[in-house]
C-alpha positions in Angstrom: 23.7 51.8 20.9 24.7 55.3 21.9 22.3 58.0 23.0 22.6 60.0 19.8 22.0 57.0 17.7 19.0 55.9 19.7 17.6 59.4 19.3 18.3 59.3 15.6 16.4 55.9 15.2 13.5 56.8 17.3 12.8 60.2 15.9 10.5 62.3 18.1 9.7 59.6 20.8 7.2 60.6 23.6 7.2 58.1 26.4 8.2 55.4 24.2 5.7 56.5 21.3 7.3 57.4 17.9 5.4 60.5 17.1 7.4 61.1 14.0 6.8 57.8 12.5 3.2 58.0 13.2 2.9 61.5 11.6 4.8 60.2 8.6 2.6 57.2 8.0 -0.4 59.5 8.5 1.0 61.8 5.9 1.3 58.7 3.5 -2.3 57.9 4.3 -3.5 61.5 3.5 -1.5 61.5 0.2 -2.9 57.9 -0.7 -6.6 59.0 -0.1 -6.0 62.2 -2.1 -7.4 64.5 0.7 -6.1 67.7 2.1 -4.9 68.3 5.7 -7.9 70.5 6.0 -10.3 67.8 5.0 -8.5 65.5 7.6 -9.1 68.1 10.2 -12.7 68.5 9.4 -13.3 64.7 9.2 -11.6 64.0 12.6 -12.5 67.1 14.6 -8.8 68.0 14.9 -7.9 71.6 14.3 -5.7 72.4 11.4 -3.3 74.2 13.8 -3.0 70.9 15.7 -2.0 69.1 12.5 0.6 71.9 11.7 2.1 71.6 15.3 2.3 67.8 14.7 4.3 68.4 11.6 6.8 70.3 13.9 7.0 67.4 16.4 4.2 68.5 18.9 1.6 66.0 19.8 -2.2 66.0 20.1 -4.1 64.8 23.3 -5.3 61.2 23.6 -8.6 61.9 22.1 -7.0 63.5 19.0 -4.6 60.6 18.6 -7.5 58.3 18.7 -9.5 60.1 16.1 -6.6 60.3 13.7 -5.8 56.7 14.3 -9.5 55.7 13.5 -9.5 57.9 10.4 -6.2 56.4 9.1 -6.9 52.9 10.3 -3.7 52.8 12.2 -3.0 51.2 15.6 -1.0 53.6 17.8 0.6 50.5 19.5 2.4 49.7 16.5 4.4 52.9 17.0 5.5 52.1 20.7 9.1 51.1 21.3 9.5 47.6 23.0 12.2 46.8 25.4 15.4 45.7 23.7 14.9 42.1 24.9 11.4 41.8 23.5 11.1 40.0 20.2 10.1 42.0 17.2 7.2 41.3 15.0 7.5 39.9 11.7 7.8 43.1 9.7 8.1 41.4 6.4 5.1 39.3 7.1 2.9 42.1 8.1 4.0 44.2 4.9 3.1 41.0 2.8 -0.3 40.6 4.5 -1.2 44.2 3.8 -0.1 43.9 0.1 -2.1 40.7 -0.3 -5.2 42.3 1.0 -5.0 45.5 -1.2 -7.6 44.9 -4.0 -5.7 47.4 -6.3 -2.7 45.1 -6.7 -2.6 42.0 -8.9 -0.9 38.9 -7.4 2.2 39.5 -9.7 2.6 43.0 -8.6 2.4 41.9 -5.0 5.0 39.3 -5.6 7.3 42.0 -7.2 6.8 44.3 -4.4 7.6 41.6 -1.8 10.9 40.9 -3.6 11.9 44.6 -3.7 10.9 45.2 0.0 12.8 41.9 1.0 16.0 43.1 -0.7 15.8 46.5 0.6 15.0 45.1 4.2 17.9 42.8 4.1 20.3 45.5 2.9 19.2 48.2 5.2 18.3 46.3 8.4 20.5 44.7 11.2 18.8 41.3 10.8 19.5 39.0 7.9 16.9 38.2 5.3 
């Protein structure tokens, strides 16, 4: 993989941490919980300006990252790049476990989402489905 391609796949990586991906998932959680960024700041003790800087690719200190991770129920380790020879996690299995634990989804909805995600993953990933 070329340097430009690696940069494109990794977004804003800080010492192996994909800050851009973390921010994007955090943004999804904010939207899903129907809260404002200001409410997130208040709930976590993070300043609104820190959240604005994160949107532009800057990063909070370790305590800020911990507070945001706890609030959003995210594991920062999930956003760290592994060495090329390290086996990847079962992404589809992890997604399936999350969908099946969601009390807002009926079993038929989970099955439909798994099928949609499986097809999309097979089409867009480098690994066969």
